Backbone bond lengths (Angstrom), bond angles and torsions (degrees), N, CA, C in turn:
res aa  C-N    CA-C-N  psi(-1)  N-CA   C-N-CA  omega(-1)  CA-C   N-CA-C  phi
1 M - - - 1.448 - - 1.520 111.35 -
2 T 1.379 114.24 -50.75 1.470 119.61 -178.37 1.513 111.19 -65.58
3 A 1.361 116.46 -31.77 1.470 118.53 -178.61 1.520 112.17 -73.32
4 D 1.357 114.29 -32.74 1.471 117.72 -178.52 1.510 112.29 -85.02
5 A 1.324 119.08 -11.65 1.454 121.79 -178.00 1.540 111.54 -64.22
6 P 1.339 118.78 -52.33 1.477 117.94 179.66 1.532 111.49 -58.45
7 A 1.310 118.57 -39.91 1.457 120.97 179.70 1.495 112.47 -63.05
8 S 1.338 116.92 -35.89 1.468 119.62 -179.88 1.510 111.21 -72.27
9 R 1.328 117.23 -24.39 1.468 120.53 -179.25 1.496 113.13 -85.48
10 R 1.370 117.38 -10.72 1.453 119.41 -178.07 1.501 114.73 -63.77
11 P 1.362 119.97 -44.22 1.472 118.35 178.22 1.552 112.03 -60.98
12 S 1.270 116.69 -40.91 1.462 119.28 -178.80 1.554 110.20 -67.99
13 L 1.339 116.16 -35.84 1.434 119.74 178.05 1.544 110.80 -68.92
14 A 1.328 116.31 -39.57 1.477 118.77 177.26 1.540 110.68 -65.60
15 L 1.350 115.80 -40.07 1.454 118.55 177.53 1.508 111.87 -64.90
16 L 1.309 117.92 -35.69 1.456 122.90 177.78 1.524 110.54 -66.41
17 L 1.354 118.01 -33.81 1.452 120.46 -177.26 1.543 111.19 -79.01
18 I 1.321 117.07 -39.91 1.444 119.33 -177.64 1.528 113.69 -90.02
19 G 1.347 115.77 -13.71 1.458 119.81 -178.15 1.511 114.40 -57.47
20 P 1.328 120.08 -52.48 1.470 120.82 -178.55 1.535 112.79 -59.79
21 A 1.353 117.92 -43.20 1.447 120.35 178.91 1.535 112.02 -65.34
22 T 1.307 115.41 -39.45 1.479 119.68 179.83 1.556 110.24 -65.73
23 L 1.331 115.37 -44.20 1.463 119.17 177.90 1.502 112.60 -63.77
24 F 1.314 116.60 -37.67 1.481 120.61 178.22 1.532 110.81 -64.81
25 C 1.362 115.64 -44.24 1.451 117.64 177.80 1.527 113.20 -63.26
26 L 1.323 115.34 -37.92 1.459 119.12 179.28 1.531 110.60 -64.33
27 L 1.322 115.38 -42.50 1.460 118.96 -178.62 1.528 112.31 -69.43
28 Q 1.347 115.67 -36.92 1.454 119.90 -174.96 1.519 114.42 -88.41
29 L 1.319 118.10 -15.46 1.446 121.42 -176.85 1.512 112.71 -118.41
30 V 1.327 116.83 -57.54 1.447 120.86 -173.38 1.551 110.76 -68.55
31 V 1.299 117.38 -44.02 1.469 120.91 -176.19 1.538 110.48 -64.21
32 P 1.360 120.54 -49.10 1.450 118.35 177.14 1.557 114.24 -61.40
33 I 1.308 116.21 -35.41 1.493 119.18 178.65 1.524 108.41 -67.06
34 A 1.334 117.99 -40.60 1.453 119.26 178.14 1.539 111.85 -63.45
35 I 1.330 116.51 -41.36 1.475 120.61 177.82 1.509 109.83 -63.99
36 L 1.356 116.51 -42.58 1.447 118.75 178.60 1.515 112.84 -62.88
37 F 1.317 116.33 -38.34 1.471 119.92 177.95 1.531 110.20 -64.45
38 R 1.319 115.59 -37.58 1.480 118.42 178.95 1.534 109.35 -66.73
39 Y 1.306 116.20 -37.05 1.494 118.13 177.01 1.504 110.75 -64.04
40 S 1.330 118.66 -35.22 1.453 120.51 -177.83 1.510 113.67 -65.75
41 L 1.327 115.51 -17.29 1.487 119.82 179.33 1.534 112.19 -94.48
42 N 1.339 116.75 -1.27 1.440 119.66 178.15 1.508 111.08 -82.25
43 R 1.306 116.54 175.01 1.465 122.55 -179.18 1.516 108.94 -112.82
44 F 1.348 115.47 139.81 1.495 120.17 179.55 1.495 111.20 -89.86
45 D 1.318 115.75 132.78 1.445 123.29 178.18 1.539 107.34 -129.99
46 P 1.324 118.91 118.89 1.456 121.30 -176.52 1.552 113.64 -55.50
47 A 1.317 115.34 -28.51 1.458 118.25 -179.95 1.538 112.68 -79.85
48 N 1.362 114.81 -41.64 1.433 120.99 -176.71 1.517 113.71 -106.81
49 Y 1.329 117.35 -0.15 1.449 123.19 178.77 1.525 111.79 71.18
50 M 1.305 119.89 -61.42 1.458 121.63 -177.88 1.532 109.83 -141.03
51 V 1.323 113.91 126.55 1.446 121.66 -179.79 1.549 107.33 -113.32
52 E 1.327 116.12 130.37 1.445 118.78 -178.55 1.513 110.20 -66.01
53 A 1.297 116.14 132.72 1.454 123.72 178.78 1.511 109.50 -164.11
54 V 1.295 116.43 175.15 1.483 120.64 172.49 1.544 105.83 -129.13
55 T 1.321 114.77 93.77 1.458 120.80 -176.50 1.525 110.30 -143.80
56 A 1.281 115.55 153.51 1.482 120.77 -179.82 1.554 109.90 -105.30
57 E 1.327 115.66 19.69 1.490 117.61 -174.95 1.514 111.33 -65.37
58 N 1.329 119.04 -28.71 1.458 120.75 -179.85 1.511 110.16 -68.36
59 Y 1.329 118.15 -40.88 1.474 120.33 176.43 1.532 110.90 -69.55
60 V 1.316 117.00 -37.64 1.478 120.77 176.88 1.510 109.52 -61.32
61 K 1.347 115.75 -44.20 1.463 120.13 179.72 1.514 112.01 -58.96
62 F 1.345 116.86 -40.95 1.433 119.98 -179.56 1.508 112.59 -65.17
63 F 1.314 115.99 -48.87 1.487 121.10 -173.21 1.508 113.52 -79.71
64 T 1.313 117.18 -11.11 1.479 119.35 177.52 1.529 113.33 -104.30
65 D 1.288 115.89 -7.21 1.497 119.50 179.43 1.537 109.25 -96.66
66 P 1.311 120.37 118.77 1.466 121.64 -177.98 1.545 111.43 -61.48
67 Y 1.297 118.30 -28.97 1.467 120.08 179.86 1.528 110.67 -62.51
68 Y 1.309 117.35 -49.30 1.466 121.45 -176.80 1.539 109.94 -70.04
69 L 1.282 116.98 -36.76 1.492 119.13 174.95 1.520 111.06 -63.74
70 G 1.330 115.99 -36.63 1.473 119.71 176.22 1.498 112.25 -64.87
71 V 1.328 117.61 -37.37 1.436 121.46 177.91 1.531 110.40 -64.86
72 L 1.359 115.74 -43.21 1.478 119.76 178.51 1.521 110.32 -63.31
73 L 1.330 119.19 -45.49 1.467 121.59 -179.42 1.530 110.35 -65.11
74 R 1.311 117.16 -38.18 1.485 118.63 177.62 1.527 110.61 -66.08
75 T 1.317 117.49 -39.45 1.460 119.24 177.65 1.524 111.19 -62.60
76 L 1.350 115.76 -42.24 1.451 120.08 179.14 1.536 110.88 -64.77
77 R 1.325 117.79 -41.17 1.424 121.34 -179.37 1.542 112.13 -65.21
78 V 1.338 116.67 -46.95 1.427 121.00 179.29 1.523 110.43 -62.98
79 S 1.335 116.67 -40.61 1.500 119.80 -178.61 1.476 111.45 -66.90
80 V 1.356 119.25 -44.12 1.471 121.24 179.23 1.507 111.68 -64.35
81 V 1.303 118.45 -44.83 1.483 122.90 -177.73 1.510 108.64 -63.74
82 S 1.318 117.73 -48.69 1.465 120.65 -178.42 1.514 112.31 -65.23
83 T 1.349 117.34 -37.27 1.452 119.75 177.57 1.537 111.36 -65.69
84 L 1.322 117.81 -43.03 1.487 120.46 177.42 1.500 111.45 -63.96
85 M 1.341 116.83 -38.09 1.475 119.28 177.20 1.529 112.39 -65.35
86 C 1.346 116.47 -37.09 1.461 121.22 176.54 1.541 108.95 -62.48
87 L 1.321 117.16 -40.75 1.483 120.35 -179.48 1.506 111.18 -68.34
88 V 1.337 117.34 -43.09 1.481 120.01 -177.83 1.521 109.60 -68.69
89 M 1.319 119.11 -39.04 1.449 121.36 -177.95 1.530 111.70 -83.49
90 G 1.359 117.39 -29.54 1.411 118.71 -174.35 1.508 115.28 -85.59
91 F 1.336 118.45 -28.87 1.457 119.72 -176.48 1.551 111.08 -63.29
92 P 1.331 120.88 -48.78 1.492 119.00 179.28 1.527 112.04 -60.07
93 L 1.318 117.14 -40.66 1.457 120.37 179.79 1.533 111.11 -66.18
94 A 1.352 115.44 -42.79 1.451 118.46 178.43 1.518 112.82 -64.99
95 Y 1.358 116.50 -38.71 1.481 120.55 176.81 1.532 109.39 -63.91
96 W 1.297 118.03 -43.35 1.467 121.12 -178.45 1.511 110.00 -63.91
97 L 1.331 118.71 -42.52 1.438 121.61 179.88 1.560 110.84 -67.26
98 A 1.335 115.76 -38.73 1.468 119.28 -179.30 1.527 111.62 -66.26
99 R 1.323 117.55 -33.75 1.451 120.82 -177.26 1.535 112.17 -94.09
100 L 1.312 118.60 -1.31 1.468 123.00 -178.09 1.488 110.45 -74.31
101 T 1.289 117.19 127.64 1.459 122.59 -179.12 1.531 111.72 -114.48
102 S 1.284 116.76 5.99 1.462 121.41 -178.90 1.542 110.33 -72.86
103 R 1.312 116.35 160.61 1.465 119.79 178.14 1.530 110.62 -73.32
104 W 1.320 117.06 -8.89 1.476 122.40 179.73 1.513 110.35 -87.27
105 K 1.329 118.87 4.58 1.451 120.34 -174.42 1.549 111.52 -63.79
106 N 1.333 117.39 -43.00 1.438 119.73 177.78 1.532 112.86 -61.20
107 L 1.331 114.24 -36.42 1.483 118.03 176.36 1.495 112.74 -65.53
108 M 1.333 116.49 -39.19 1.460 121.11 178.31 1.547 110.66 -64.21
109 V 1.320 115.40 -40.11 1.469 119.69 179.40 1.547 109.46 -65.11
110 I 1.309 115.07 -41.61 1.468 119.20 177.87 1.488 111.56 -61.44
111 L 1.339 118.18 -38.74 1.475 121.24 178.32 1.525 110.97 -64.84
112 V 1.341 117.66 -31.25 1.444 120.50 178.15 1.531 110.03 -73.11
113 V 1.343 116.26 -37.85 1.477 120.56 -178.11 1.504 111.44 -79.15
114 L 1.343 118.04 -23.49 1.461 122.08 -172.16 1.532 112.90 -53.79
115 P 1.331 121.21 -42.67 1.488 119.80 -179.94 1.510 113.33 -60.38
116 L 1.340 119.72 -21.49 1.446 121.12 -179.97 1.513 111.29 -70.43
117 F 1.337 118.69 -18.64 1.430 121.83 176.52 1.502 114.07 -77.32
118 I 1.315 117.97 -6.81 1.464 124.58 -178.32 1.511 107.79 -107.99
119 G 1.319 116.89 132.70 1.482 121.19 -178.14 1.536 110.16 -65.53
120 N 1.334 113.51 156.87 1.436 120.73 -179.72 1.523 111.70 -62.30
121 A 1.315 115.09 -39.87 1.480 118.06 -179.86 1.497 112.16 -64.32
122 V 1.300 117.02 -36.47 1.488 121.16 -179.21 1.516 108.50 -69.72
123 R 1.316 117.14 -41.24 1.489 119.21 179.26 1.523 110.57 -68.04
124 A 1.346 117.06 -38.64 1.450 118.18 177.10 1.514 112.28 -66.10
125 A 1.353 116.97 -33.84 1.464 118.69 175.38 1.527 111.18 -65.38
126 G 1.341 116.69 -35.08 1.436 119.52 176.35 1.530 112.02 -64.05
127 W 1.303 117.34 -40.68 1.463 121.81 177.14 1.564 109.48 -65.41
128 M 1.303 117.85 -31.62 1.441 120.53 179.00 1.525 111.02 -63.65
129 T 1.321 116.81 -35.84 1.459 119.13 178.95 1.523 111.10 -70.88
130 L 1.310 117.45 -21.51 1.464 121.17 177.27 1.510 113.50 -88.24
131 F 1.360 116.70 -38.19 1.464 121.03 -173.42 1.500 114.15 -89.58
132 G 1.333 120.41 -12.10 1.433 122.50 -176.39 1.536 112.88 -61.43
133 S 1.333 114.60 162.07 1.462 119.18 -179.71 1.499 110.51 -61.90
134 K 1.323 119.18 -26.60 1.465 122.60 176.08 1.556 109.44 -112.81
135 G 1.298 114.55 22.45 1.480 118.20 179.82 1.513 113.73 -77.88
136 F 1.309 114.69 -177.95 1.459 120.25 -173.68 1.531 111.68 -65.46
137 I 1.364 118.50 -40.59 1.438 121.04 -175.70 1.537 109.82 -66.30
138 N 1.341 116.78 -48.43 1.455 119.11 178.00 1.517 113.10 -65.79
139 F 1.309 117.16 -32.77 1.462 120.65 177.86 1.520 109.13 -62.27
140 V 1.339 117.60 -46.06 1.465 120.80 -178.39 1.536 110.07 -68.14
141 L 1.322 117.80 -40.50 1.469 121.07 -178.75 1.515 111.47 -65.54
142 V 1.317 117.55 -41.57 1.473 120.56 -178.37 1.535 111.47 -73.54
143 K 1.332 116.33 -42.17 1.464 120.50 -177.49 1.548 110.03 -69.38
144 S 1.313 118.54 -31.93 1.432 120.75 -179.34 1.539 112.54 -84.34
145 G 1.323 116.43 -8.17 1.456 120.32 179.34 1.487 114.65 85.26
146 I 1.341 118.81 3.53 1.468 120.93 178.97 1.507 111.18 -69.02
147 A 1.327 117.75 -35.24 1.479 122.64 178.68 1.500 107.55 -125.62
148 A 1.342 115.78 136.94 1.451 121.17 179.50 1.510 112.17 -74.96
149 E 1.347 115.27 -30.04 1.474 120.47 178.73 1.509 108.94 -141.79
150 P 1.339 118.65 160.98 1.451 120.93 -177.69 1.534 112.49 -58.51
151 L 1.309 115.23 140.60 1.450 120.48 178.13 1.511 111.21 -82.29
152 T 1.314 117.56 151.28 1.479 122.52 177.10 1.520 107.93 -87.62
153 I 1.320 116.61 99.39 1.488 121.00 178.90 1.511 110.36 -111.04
154 M 1.325 116.07 -41.75 1.452 119.85 178.24 1.521 111.89 -65.04
155 Y 1.317 115.10 149.49 1.462 123.22 178.42 1.516 112.77 58.64
156 T 1.329 114.70 40.33 1.476 121.34 175.15 1.519 108.38 -127.54
157 E 1.300 115.94 164.96 1.449 121.26 178.63 1.536 110.64 -65.77
158 T 1.318 117.35 -31.04 1.452 121.31 -179.41 1.541 109.56 -65.26
159 A 1.329 116.65 -42.46 1.451 120.05 179.52 1.543 110.65 -63.40
160 V 1.328 116.77 -39.73 1.455 121.40 -179.75 1.537 109.77 -66.36
161 I 1.306 117.38 -42.55 1.479 120.00 178.85 1.518 111.61 -63.13
162 I 1.351 117.01 -41.80 1.450 119.86 -180.00 1.516 109.07 -63.92
163 G 1.346 117.05 -42.71 1.446 120.52 -178.60 1.545 111.22 -65.10
164 I 1.299 118.26 -39.68 1.483 120.92 179.75 1.518 110.66 -69.32
165 V 1.328 116.09 -38.13 1.470 118.82 178.83 1.531 111.43 -61.93
166 T 1.334 116.79 -43.63 1.462 119.99 179.71 1.528 111.28 -64.84
167 V 1.330 117.63 -29.47 1.467 119.28 178.30 1.509 110.84 -76.09
168 N 1.316 117.66 -40.59 1.476 121.34 -171.28 1.543 114.13 -91.41
169 L 1.317 116.70 -17.41 1.475 120.11 -174.96 1.532 112.48 -57.94
170 P 1.295 122.27 -43.64 1.479 121.13 178.80 1.516 113.53 -57.69
171 Y 1.348 118.09 -36.81 1.434 119.89 179.28 1.539 111.63 -66.63
172 M 1.343 116.24 -37.04 1.468 119.68 177.74 1.527 110.01 -67.52
173 V 1.320 116.52 -43.57 1.481 119.55 -177.18 1.522 111.90 -64.89
174 L 1.303 116.69 -45.45 1.457 120.73 -179.66 1.541 111.50 -64.51
175 T 1.289 116.70 -41.34 1.495 120.57 178.10 1.537 111.19 -62.05
176 L 1.308 116.73 -46.75 1.440 121.12 -177.29 1.542 111.05 -70.70
177 Q 1.301 116.80 -36.63 1.467 120.16 -177.87 1.531 111.77 -61.02
178 S 1.357 114.17 -44.43 1.474 118.22 -178.65 1.513 112.27 -63.27
179 V 1.347 118.21 -31.90 1.449 121.83 178.59 1.502 111.72 -78.16
180 I 1.317 118.01 -43.22 1.459 122.53 -178.08 1.538 110.41 -64.38
181 E 1.337 115.97 -34.62 1.492 119.95 177.63 1.513 111.04 -62.54
182 G 1.334 118.07 -23.62 1.466 120.35 179.21 1.512 112.77 -84.97
183 I 1.353 118.22 -5.00 1.455 121.99 178.43 1.549 107.21 -89.94
184 S 1.272 116.57 120.00 1.469 120.47 -176.86 1.542 110.15 -64.06
185 R 1.353 115.48 133.81 1.440 119.33 177.13 1.531 111.25 -66.12
186 Q 1.321 117.01 -24.33 1.467 120.62 -179.60 1.547 111.42 -63.99
187 V 1.326 115.73 -30.63 1.477 119.21 179.17 1.518 109.69 -64.17
188 E 1.300 116.15 -45.45 1.489 120.24 177.87 1.557 111.07 -64.69
189 E 1.315 116.01 -41.64 1.468 119.83 -179.81 1.522 110.81 -64.48
190 A 1.347 116.73 -37.35 1.455 119.61 177.07 1.536 111.44 -63.73
191 A 1.319 117.54 -40.52 1.450 120.95 178.37 1.518 111.24 -64.98
192 L 1.343 114.85 -42.59 1.476 118.01 179.03 1.511 112.10 -66.73
193 S 1.333 118.11 -36.71 1.453 121.38 177.99 1.537 113.21 -67.07
194 L 1.328 116.63 -25.07 1.450 122.25 178.53 1.516 113.29 -89.61
195 G 1.324 116.68 9.14 1.456 120.42 173.44 1.484 116.34 104.24
196 A 1.325 120.47 2.41 1.447 121.46 -179.25 1.535 109.28 -77.58
197 T 1.308 114.97 145.92 1.466 120.56 173.22 1.503 108.37 -79.21
198 P 1.346 118.58 163.00 1.476 120.18 176.93 1.523 112.42 -55.43
199 L 1.342 116.48 -38.18 1.436 119.79 179.82 1.521 111.64 -67.21
200 Q 1.350 117.19 -40.71 1.450 120.72 176.29 1.525 111.97 -65.12
201 A 1.347 116.88 -39.75 1.471 119.89 178.75 1.497 109.10 -64.25
202 F 1.285 119.16 -38.31 1.466 121.87 179.32 1.502 110.99 -67.98
203 R 1.343 116.74 -46.00 1.466 120.60 -177.61 1.507 114.06 -68.19
204 R 1.344 117.15 -34.94 1.448 120.92 -174.97 1.539 114.53 -100.41
205 I 1.309 117.43 -18.03 1.453 119.55 -177.10 1.546 111.12 -116.06
206 V 1.377 116.67 -61.54 1.418 120.33 -171.65 1.511 112.28 -68.63
207 W 1.316 116.97 -48.52 1.484 121.79 -176.96 1.495 113.16 -59.46
208 P 1.346 121.16 -48.90 1.465 120.43 179.22 1.522 112.14 -63.85
209 L 1.347 117.97 -40.28 1.464 119.64 -179.47 1.512 111.90 -70.89
210 A 1.341 117.50 -29.24 1.482 120.75 -179.77 1.497 112.12 -89.36
211 L 1.327 119.17 4.48 1.461 121.14 -177.28 1.505 113.38 -61.28
212 P 1.339 121.53 -40.09 1.461 117.88 176.68 1.513 113.59 -59.22
213 G 1.331 117.17 -43.33 1.457 120.21 177.11 1.481 112.55 -65.60
214 T 1.325 116.17 -39.00 1.462 120.20 175.95 1.509 111.78 -60.90
215 L 1.314 117.12 -42.58 1.454 120.91 178.28 1.525 111.89 -63.88
216 A 1.360 116.27 -41.80 1.449 118.77 177.91 1.513 112.38 -64.53
217 G 1.341 117.16 -41.25 1.440 120.42 178.60 1.549 112.11 -65.97
218 L 1.317 116.95 -38.70 1.440 121.29 178.76 1.496 110.52 -63.73
219 I 1.318 117.23 -45.60 1.470 121.01 -179.83 1.499 111.14 -64.18
220 L 1.335 117.17 -44.89 1.448 120.69 -178.30 1.539 112.37 -63.07
221 T 1.339 117.89 -48.34 1.428 120.64 -179.34 1.542 112.44 -68.89
222 F 1.320 117.00 -33.52 1.454 120.34 179.31 1.531 111.21 -66.12
223 I 1.346 115.56 -44.01 1.466 119.41 179.01 1.532 110.73 -63.81
224 L 1.303 116.74 -42.33 1.478 120.20 178.83 1.524 109.72 -64.09
225 A 1.331 119.86 -39.14 1.432 122.11 -179.66 1.527 111.84 -69.37
226 M 1.326 116.03 -38.73 1.472 118.66 179.77 1.520 112.36 -65.16
227 N 1.317 117.19 -29.83 1.454 120.89 -177.25 1.526 113.27 -103.97
228 A 1.296 117.32 14.92 1.489 121.01 -178.83 1.531 110.10 -63.11
229 Y 1.332 114.81 141.16 1.471 119.07 179.93 1.539 111.31 -127.36
230 A 1.338 117.07 -58.91 1.483 120.04 -172.16 1.543 110.46 -61.63
231 T 1.332 117.04 -44.17 1.463 119.80 -175.87 1.517 111.58 -64.52
232 P 1.331 122.23 -47.81 1.456 120.34 178.27 1.542 112.73 -63.35
233 V 1.334 116.30 -34.84 1.482 118.01 -177.90 1.537 109.61 -70.36
234 L 1.378 119.64 -42.96 1.439 120.87 -175.08 1.497 113.16 -82.91
235 L 1.321 118.90 -36.72 1.501 121.11 -177.49 1.526 111.21 -96.09
236 G 1.318 118.92 -22.46 1.440 121.03 -178.42 1.527 112.83 -94.30
237 G 1.327 117.10 -25.69 1.468 120.27 178.50 1.523 111.31 83.05
238 P 1.338 116.78 176.35 1.459 120.71 -176.42 1.545 113.66 -66.98
239 K 1.313 118.90 -25.46 1.463 121.16 -177.09 1.526 112.30 -86.29
240 F 1.314 117.74 -12.97 1.445 121.32 179.23 1.495 109.42 -98.14
241 Q 1.309 117.04 101.70 1.470 122.12 -173.85 1.534 111.09 -101.79
242 M 1.302 114.85 135.10 1.444 123.96 169.53 1.529 107.76 -123.94
243 M 1.344 116.00 171.36 1.468 119.33 -173.61 1.546 112.25 -63.84
244 G 1.302 118.71 -36.99 1.453 120.16 -177.98 1.524 111.39 -65.00
245 P 1.321 120.79 -53.83 1.466 121.84 174.37 1.535 113.10 -60.31
246 L 1.313 118.39 -31.04 1.438 121.01 179.30 1.508 111.06 -66.95
247 V 1.333 117.83 -41.54 1.463 122.40 177.71 1.526 109.13 -63.04
248 Y 1.308 115.94 -47.12 1.497 121.17 -178.90 1.549 109.50 -59.68
249 G 1.309 116.51 -44.16 1.459 120.12 -179.10 1.519 113.77 -63.27
250 Q 1.365 117.42 -37.62 1.423 120.00 178.83 1.513 112.84 -68.28
251 F 1.317 116.58 -34.67 1.480 118.84 178.89 1.535 113.33 -79.71
252 S 1.312 116.18 -46.14 1.471 119.36 -171.23 1.517 115.19 -91.74
253 Q 1.333 117.80 -30.91 1.468 120.96 -175.52 1.526 112.44 -102.57
254 S 1.309 117.39 -46.91 1.456 120.29 -179.57 1.515 113.28 -87.29
255 N 1.357 116.55 -15.97 1.463 122.46 -177.28 1.543 111.55 57.75
256 N 1.315 116.19 25.32 1.462 121.63 179.80 1.523 107.33 -96.40
257 W 1.332 114.33 79.00 1.455 118.92 -176.91 1.511 114.22 -64.99
258 P 1.350 120.19 -40.69 1.464 118.92 178.53 1.554 112.46 -59.00
259 F 1.331 116.87 -45.09 1.470 118.68 -178.27 1.551 109.34 -72.06
260 G 1.325 117.01 -37.23 1.471 119.61 176.47 1.515 111.10 -60.82
261 A 1.323 117.75 -41.98 1.471 120.96 176.05 1.508 111.41 -63.44
262 A 1.322 117.70 -39.59 1.478 120.23 178.38 1.529 110.91 -64.85
263 V 1.311 116.21 -41.78 1.481 119.45 178.20 1.518 110.61 -63.70
264 S 1.318 116.43 -36.56 1.490 120.38 178.42 1.518 109.38 -62.04
265 F 1.318 116.70 -43.01 1.452 118.62 -177.65 1.516 112.00 -71.97
266 V 1.324 116.41 -34.37 1.477 118.70 174.26 1.531 110.93 -62.21
267 L 1.334 115.91 -41.91 1.461 121.34 176.58 1.513 111.26 -62.19
268 M 1.290 117.13 -47.83 1.475 121.20 178.38 1.510 112.48 -63.20
269 A 1.316 117.45 -42.08 1.488 119.75 179.59 1.527 110.62 -67.60
270 A 1.315 117.83 -40.72 1.480 119.51 178.81 1.521 111.65 -63.86
271 T 1.321 115.67 -42.57 1.463 120.36 -179.57 1.512 111.86 -65.06
272 L 1.333 118.03 -48.11 1.433 121.76 -177.95 1.544 110.46 -67.59
273 S 1.322 116.22 -39.79 1.488 118.74 -177.41 1.546 110.01 -64.14
274 L 1.314 115.87 -49.95 1.478 119.69 179.42 1.545 111.19 -62.30
275 T 1.310 116.29 -37.42 1.463 118.94 178.78 1.496 111.69 -63.75
276 F 1.354 117.42 -46.00 1.455 120.20 179.36 1.512 112.47 -66.86
277 I 1.313 118.13 -36.87 1.463 120.75 177.67 1.516 111.46 -64.77
278 A 1.331 116.37 -46.67 1.470 121.08 178.56 1.545 111.05 -64.20
279 N 1.316 116.11 -39.32 1.463 119.75 177.96 1.503 111.09 -61.67
280 A 1.348 116.62 -47.88 1.464 121.28 -178.60 1.514 110.93 -65.24
281 A 1.346 117.73 -41.21 1.476 120.34 -178.07 1.536 110.44 -66.07
282 L 1.340 117.02 -45.50 1.473 118.91 -178.49 1.498 111.79 -66.96
283 R 1.338 116.66 -39.78 1.453 117.62 -179.86 1.530 111.96 -69.93
284 Q 1.303 117.76 -34.93 1.467 120.34 176.97 1.515 110.30 -66.18
285 R 1.349 116.75 -41.18 1.466 120.10 177.53 1.511 111.09 -65.31
286 G 1.327 116.02 -41.76 1.490 118.88 179.96 1.542 112.13 -66.43
287 D 1.332 116.21 -39.46 1.455 119.41 178.68 1.511 110.94 -67.13
288 A 1.347 116.73 -39.56 1.453 120.19 -179.16 1.509 110.90 -66.97
289 R 1.335 116.30 -42.26 1.484 119.88 179.11 1.525 111.24 -67.04
290 G 1.362 115.02 -40.80 1.478 117.34 178.42 1.524 111.62 -62.29
291 A 1.334 116.23 -41.24 1.474 119.64 -178.91 1.532 109.86 -67.00
292 A 1.306 116.18 -38.43 1.478 117.94 179.10 1.484 112.00 -68.34
293 V 1.324 116.58 -37.03 1.468 119.29 178.40 1.521 111.08 -65.11
294 V 1.321 116.73 -43.67 1.456 120.96 177.35 1.505 111.45 -61.59
295 K 1.307 116.40 -39.01 1.469 120.66 -176.11 1.512 111.40 -72.92
296 R 1.317 118.55 -39.95 1.449 120.88 -172.12 1.501 114.92 -102.85
297 S 1.362 116.38 -10.10 1.475 119.44 179.99 1.501 109.68 -83.12
298 S 1.307 117.43 139.84 1.446 121.81 178.38 1.538 108.26 -165.26
299 W 1.318 112.35 158.45 1.450 118.81 172.70 1.511 108.41 -88.38
300 R 1.316 116.35 127.09 1.452 119.86 176.55 1.527 109.06 -95.25
301 G 1.297 112.12 161.66 1.461 116.81 -177.80 1.500 112.68 -62.37
302 S 1.336 117.55 -26.59 1.473 120.61 -178.69 1.519 111.51 -79.57
303 G 1.306 116.86 -5.47 1.455 119.53 179.42 1.508 112.91 91.50
304 A 1.321 120.12 3.34 1.462 122.64 -179.72 1.497 110.51 -83.03
305 W 1.319 117.82 146.86 1.446 121.59 179.83 1.489 109.78 -98.63
306 T 1.358 117.16 124.09 1.467 121.19 177.84 1.497 109.16 -99.01
307 S 1.308 119.07 123.97 1.425 123.10 -179.71 1.525 111.37 -117.87
308 L 1.298 116.77 -165.40 1.470 119.85 -174.71 1.534 109.42 -63.68
309 D 1.289 119.25 -33.06 1.455 122.59 -176.84 1.503 113.60 -97.30
310 G 1.324 119.24 10.52 1.436 121.70 -179.84 1.534 110.50 104.93
311 P 1.306 117.32 -177.82 1.435 120.84 -179.30 1.519 112.42 -68.93
312 L 1.304 114.13 141.41 1.465 117.85 177.67 1.489 111.07 -72.41
313 P 1.335 117.79 141.92 1.466 119.17 -178.69 1.512 111.27 -67.67
């Protein structure tokens, strides 16, 4: 009886410990979202701002207006491109940091984290001094004779993508580095000793094992890009609309809270849906490849390693 008493009290103790945090999260997250969803079903009246109702006209307005659909597609395009650029640029840096054994490794990690101490608006303002018609880039291009006149970089989609990539890149690098550090270097050395090229070792060893970290980095940077606000406003200008600035404009400038709430839910639904789809697709691909490797990989008597794509040369 006495031995079983502490064990019986463990569930209640765990509930007591996590109960306050769970209740706090519910109050701070679920309740405001529920209120916002209720607002999205109301009707907008210029005289009264918001009239209580239960209607889907705000969602119908969004999906039937080509302008708002264009804003959503632009946001998706910018988010996907910036996320892929973060992956392409961040993976080599993360791999180098994970394999670095120098005493300067901590300093290199600090340099990657350092931009996170600067606000997004401040970083965007820095890019404005570079991208402006009289900025540093155009000054160098015109003075060197490469360009006859200043290039239009500011208030373009390219400027917004560059700004979002610089904001999200540290998150991708740190996420990938922690996963790659868990991959034993001996696994790569074994593949190389069996005749694999560095590219084959990366494609068959490092990339499949780093897939969970890659997926986490992709999801994190994609969500941040979808909800970006300061960077599109400062680098894209008033004519370049993304979902984040559109939501803010509906609440603060147009005072159309029902439509602003509907746009918020469309943004949240699009972000979560694409995230779940990408997560499921990558995990299914990783599981299928892992099962095929286990099924077809074997040690041959000649010492050659047989992988998913056949024996290594």
